[in-house]
PAZA-454260 format. One record per residue (C-alpha): residue number from 0; residue in one letter; y, z, x. Coordinates in steps of 0.1 Angstrom, whole numbers, plus 5000, padded with zeros to 4 digits. Layout:
resi; resn; north; up; east
NUM; A; Y; Z; X
...
This chain:
resi; resn; north; up; east
0; M; 2506; 2406; 7002
1; A; 2539; 2425; 6997
2; F; 2545; 2452; 6971
3; V; 2577; 2463; 6955
4; S; 2590; 2499; 6954
5; I; 2616; 2513; 6931
6; Y; 2635; 2546; 6934
7; T; 2654; 2559; 6904
8; V; 2678; 2588; 6903
9; G; 2700; 2605; 6878
10; R; 2712; 2638; 6864
11; L; 2703; 2652; 6830
12; K; 2731; 2664; 6808
13; Y; 2713; 2696; 6799
14; P; 2691; 2722; 6816
15; Y; 2654; 2712; 6820
16; D; 2643; 2735; 6792
17; H; 2669; 2723; 6767
18; P; 2654; 2705; 6737
19; T; 2672; 2673; 6746
20; S; 2658; 2674; 6781
21; R; 2623; 2681; 6768
22; E; 2627; 2650; 6747
23; F; 2635; 2631; 6779
24; Y; 2604; 2643; 6796
25; E; 2582; 2636; 6766
26; M; 2595; 2600; 6766
27; G; 2590; 2599; 6804
28; Y; 2554; 2609; 6800
29; K; 2549; 2580; 6775
30; V; 2566; 2556; 6798
31; M; 2545; 2565; 6828
32; R; 2513; 2564; 6807
33; Q; 2522; 2529; 6797
34; A; 2529; 2520; 6833
35; H; 2495; 2532; 6844
36; V; 2478; 2513; 6816
37; S; 2497; 2481; 6825
38; G; 2476; 2476; 6856
39; H; 2507; 2467; 6876
40; L; 2517; 2502; 6888
41; I; 2500; 2510; 6922
42; K; 2513; 2544; 6930
43; E; 2536; 2571; 6916
44; F; 2550; 2598; 6939
45; S; 2556; 2634; 6928
46; S; 2591; 2646; 6932
47; D; 2580; 2683; 6932
48; G; 2598; 2700; 6961
49; V; 2617; 2669; 6972
50; P; 2654; 2678; 6980
51; F; 2679; 2658; 6958
52; P; 2701; 2635; 6978
53; E; 2737; 2643; 6983
54; E; 2747; 2607; 6975
55; A; 2736; 2611; 6939
56; K; 2768; 2629; 6928
57; G; 2772; 2646; 6895
58; E; 2771; 2680; 6877
59; G; 2739; 2677; 6858
60; Y; 2702; 2685; 6865
61; P; 2685; 2661; 6890
62; V; 2657; 2637; 6881
63; M; 2642; 2610; 6902
64; T; 2611; 2588; 6904
65; L; 2595; 2567; 6931
66; T; 2568; 2542; 6923
67; V; 2551; 2511; 6939
68; W; 2543; 2480; 6919
69; K; 2522; 2448; 6924
70; S; 2552; 2425; 6920
71; L; 2589; 2423; 6913
72; Q; 2582; 2403; 6881
73; S; 2557; 2429; 6868
74; L; 2582; 2457; 6875
75; Y; 2610; 2438; 6859
76; R; 2589; 2430; 6828
77; F; 2578; 2466; 6825
78; T; 2614; 2479; 6829
79; Y; 2628; 2458; 6801
80; S; 2600; 2461; 6775
81; G; 2579; 2487; 6756
82; K; 2585; 2524; 6759
83; H; 2608; 2519; 6790
84; I; 2633; 2497; 6772
85; Q; 2633; 2524; 6744
86; A; 2641; 2550; 6770
87; L; 2669; 2529; 6785
88; R; 2685; 2525; 6751
89; N; 2685; 2564; 6748
90; R; 2696; 2570; 6783
91; S; 2731; 2581; 6774
92; R; 2716; 2608; 6751
93; W; 2698; 2624; 6781
94; V; 2715; 2614; 6814
95; E; 2750; 2618; 6827
96; P; 2771; 2586; 6829
97; Y; 2771; 2572; 6864
98; Q; 2801; 2579; 6886
99; E; 2817; 2553; 6909
100; K; 2795; 2542; 6938
101; H; 2764; 2555; 6921
102; I; 2735; 2533; 6911
103; S; 2706; 2546; 6891
104; Y; 2679; 2527; 6910
105; I; 2671; 2506; 6941
106; V; 2642; 2482; 6948
107; W; 2627; 2471; 6981
108; W; 2597; 2452; 6994
109; T; 2569; 2469; 7014
110; E; 2539; 2455; 7031
111; K; 2519; 2488; 7029
112; V; 2520; 2514; 7002
113; K; 2515; 2541; 7029
114; D; 2550; 2532; 7043
115; V; 2567; 2542; 7010
116; S; 2581; 2578; 7011
117; W; 2610; 2598; 6997
118; E; 2627; 2596; 7031
119; E; 2625; 2558; 7030
120; A; 2638; 2557; 6995
121; F; 2668; 2579; 7004
122; K; 2675; 2558; 7035
123; R; 2675; 2526; 7014
124; Y; 2696; 2542; 6987
125; K; 2723; 2552; 7013
126; D; 2722; 2516; 7026
127; Y; 2727; 2502; 6992
128; I; 2757; 2525; 6986
129; Q; 2772; 2514; 7019
130; H; 2764; 2476; 7018
131; G; 2755; 2467; 6983
132; S; 2725; 2446; 6974
133; T; 2707; 2432; 7005
134; P; 2671; 2424; 7013
135; F; 2668; 2460; 7026
136; A; 2677; 2476; 6992
137; F; 2686; 2457; 6961
138; D; 2689; 2457; 6923
139; F; 2676; 2434; 6896
140; K; 2709; 2415; 6893
141; H; 2710; 2407; 6930
142; A; 2674; 2405; 6939
143; F; 2656; 2391; 6970
144; D; 2621; 2378; 6974
145; E; 2597; 2393; 7001
146; K; 2611; 2368; 7027
147; G; 2647; 2380; 7021
148; E; 2658; 2350; 7001
149; T; 2680; 2354; 6971
150; F; 2657; 2355; 6940
151; L; 2665; 2351; 6903
152; I; 2641; 2372; 6882
153; E; 2630; 2356; 6850
Protein backbone atom coordinates (compact mmCIF):
# COMPACT_ATOMS: atom_id res chain seq x y z
CA MET A 1 0.00 0.00 0.00
CA ALA A 2 1.44 3.36 -1.01
CA PHE A 3 1.16 6.53 1.01
CA VAL A 4 1.28 10.12 -0.16
CA SER A 5 3.63 12.80 1.15
CA ILE A 6 3.20 16.55 0.90
CA TYR A 7 5.82 19.23 1.44
CA THR A 8 4.64 22.84 1.81
CA VAL A 9 6.85 25.90 1.79
CA GLY A 10 6.33 29.64 2.06
CA ARG A 11 7.49 32.83 3.70
CA LEU A 12 5.59 34.84 6.27
CA LYS A 13 5.22 38.55 5.61
CA TYR A 14 6.05 39.47 9.20
CA PRO A 15 8.54 38.29 11.86
CA TYR A 16 7.53 35.15 13.75
CA ASP A 17 6.56 37.11 16.91
CA HIS A 18 4.41 39.65 15.03
CA PRO A 19 0.67 39.49 15.93
CA THR A 20 -0.24 38.57 12.33
CA SER A 21 2.30 35.72 12.30
CA ARG A 22 1.05 34.52 15.69
CA GLU A 23 -2.43 34.39 14.13
CA PHE A 24 -0.97 32.20 11.35
CA TYR A 25 0.52 29.80 13.90
CA GLU A 26 -2.72 29.69 15.91
CA MET A 27 -4.60 28.70 12.76
CA GLY A 28 -1.86 26.21 11.90
CA TYR A 29 -2.31 24.54 15.27
CA LYS A 30 -6.05 24.18 14.62
CA VAL A 31 -5.41 22.83 11.12
CA MET A 32 -2.95 20.21 12.37
CA ARG A 33 -5.25 19.22 15.22
CA GLN A 34 -8.01 18.63 12.68
CA ALA A 35 -5.56 16.65 10.52
CA HIS A 36 -4.67 14.36 13.43
CA VAL A 37 -8.33 13.86 14.36
CA SER A 38 -9.22 13.00 10.73
CA GLY A 39 -7.53 9.62 11.00
CA HIS A 40 -5.92 10.13 7.57
CA LEU A 41 -2.70 11.81 8.65
CA ILE A 42 0.00 9.22 9.30
CA LYS A 43 3.00 11.36 10.25
CA GLU A 44 3.99 14.98 10.73
CA PHE A 45 7.69 15.91 10.62
CA SER A 46 9.14 18.69 12.75
CA SER A 47 10.89 21.48 10.86
CA ASP A 48 12.95 22.54 13.89
CA GLY A 49 16.57 22.93 12.85
CA VAL A 50 15.89 22.09 9.20
CA PRO A 51 17.70 24.49 6.82
CA PHE A 52 15.38 26.37 4.49
CA PRO A 53 15.90 25.50 0.81
CA GLU A 54 17.49 28.12 -1.45
CA GLU A 55 14.89 27.38 -4.16
CA ALA A 56 12.14 28.92 -2.01
CA LYS A 57 13.00 32.49 -2.86
CA GLY A 58 11.58 35.49 -1.07
CA GLU A 59 12.26 38.08 1.57
CA GLY A 60 9.99 36.90 4.38
CA TYR A 61 10.28 34.46 7.24
CA PRO A 62 10.45 30.76 6.23
CA VAL A 63 7.72 28.25 7.10
CA MET A 64 7.44 24.67 5.88
CA THR A 65 5.63 21.43 6.63
CA LEU A 66 6.12 17.79 5.74
CA THR A 67 3.40 15.20 6.32
CA VAL A 68 2.42 11.71 5.16
CA TRP A 69 -1.20 10.73 4.44
CA LYS A 70 -3.11 7.51 3.85
CA SER A 71 -4.26 8.49 0.35
CA LEU A 72 -4.19 11.25 -2.23
CA GLN A 73 -7.97 11.62 -2.02
CA SER A 74 -7.95 12.02 1.78
CA LEU A 75 -5.16 14.61 1.55
CA TYR A 76 -7.01 16.51 -1.18
CA ARG A 77 -10.31 16.45 0.75
CA PHE A 78 -8.55 17.68 3.88
CA THR A 79 -6.73 20.44 1.98
CA TYR A 80 -9.94 21.89 0.54
CA SER A 81 -12.25 21.63 3.56
CA GLY A 82 -12.55 22.58 7.23
CA LYS A 83 -9.92 24.69 8.95
CA HIS A 84 -7.43 24.21 6.12
CA ILE A 85 -9.65 25.85 3.48
CA GLN A 86 -10.19 28.72 5.94
CA ALA A 87 -6.41 29.07 6.24
CA LEU A 88 -6.00 29.01 2.45
CA ARG A 89 -8.53 31.81 2.14
CA ASN A 90 -6.46 33.92 4.56
CA ARG A 91 -3.09 32.96 3.07
CA SER A 92 -2.49 36.40 1.51
CA ARG A 93 -2.84 37.98 4.95
CA TRP A 94 0.05 35.91 6.35
CA VAL A 95 2.24 34.66 3.51
CA GLU A 96 4.21 36.50 0.81
CA PRO A 97 2.86 36.19 -2.74
CA TYR A 98 4.72 33.51 -4.67
CA GLN A 99 7.41 34.52 -7.07
CA GLU A 100 7.91 33.10 -10.54
CA LYS A 101 9.01 29.44 -10.56
CA HIS A 102 7.89 28.99 -6.95
CA ILE A 103 5.24 26.55 -5.89
CA SER A 104 3.86 26.36 -2.37
CA TYR A 105 3.69 22.55 -2.24
CA ILE A 106 4.59 19.28 -3.91
CA VAL A 107 3.17 15.80 -3.50
CA TRP A 108 4.70 12.35 -4.11
CA TRP A 109 4.01 8.71 -3.46
CA THR A 110 6.01 6.59 -1.05
CA GLU A 111 5.86 2.91 -0.19
CA LYS A 112 7.35 3.36 3.29
CA VAL A 113 6.86 6.22 5.74
CA LYS A 114 10.48 5.75 6.88
CA ASP A 115 11.64 6.80 3.39
CA VAL A 116 10.12 10.27 3.79
CA SER A 117 12.57 12.96 4.93
CA TRP A 118 13.29 16.65 4.54
CA GLU A 119 16.16 15.80 2.19
CA GLU A 120 13.78 13.77 0.01
CA ALA A 121 11.25 16.62 0.05
CA PHE A 122 13.90 19.16 -1.04
CA LYS A 123 15.10 16.86 -3.83
CA ARG A 124 11.56 16.44 -5.14
CA TYR A 125 10.86 20.16 -4.84
CA LYS A 126 13.95 20.95 -6.97
CA ASP A 127 12.84 18.35 -9.51
CA TYR A 128 9.38 19.93 -9.72
CA ILE A 129 10.90 23.38 -10.31
CA GLN A 130 13.09 21.98 -13.12
CA HIS A 131 10.61 19.61 -14.80
CA GLY A 132 7.12 20.53 -13.66
CA SER A 133 4.60 17.97 -12.54
CA THR A 134 5.82 14.37 -13.01
CA PRO A 135 5.19 11.13 -11.11
CA PHE A 136 8.32 11.99 -9.07
CA ALA A 137 6.82 15.28 -7.74
CA PHE A 138 3.45 16.72 -8.65
CA ASP A 139 0.66 19.08 -7.68
CA PHE A 140 -3.08 18.51 -7.36
CA LYS A 141 -3.84 20.00 -10.80
CA HIS A 142 -1.47 17.57 -12.54
CA ALA A 143 -1.61 14.53 -10.27
CA PHE A 144 -0.44 10.96 -10.75
CA ASP A 145 -1.55 7.73 -9.15
CA GLU A 146 0.92 5.44 -7.37
CA LYS A 147 1.68 3.65 -10.67
CA GLY A 148 2.71 6.91 -12.35
CA GLU A 149 -0.44 7.29 -14.44
CA THR A 150 -2.16 10.65 -14.84
CA PHE A 151 -4.86 10.91 -12.21
CA LEU A 152 -7.81 13.30 -11.87
CA ILE A 153 -8.59 13.95 -8.22
CA GLU A 154 -12.30 14.19 -7.48
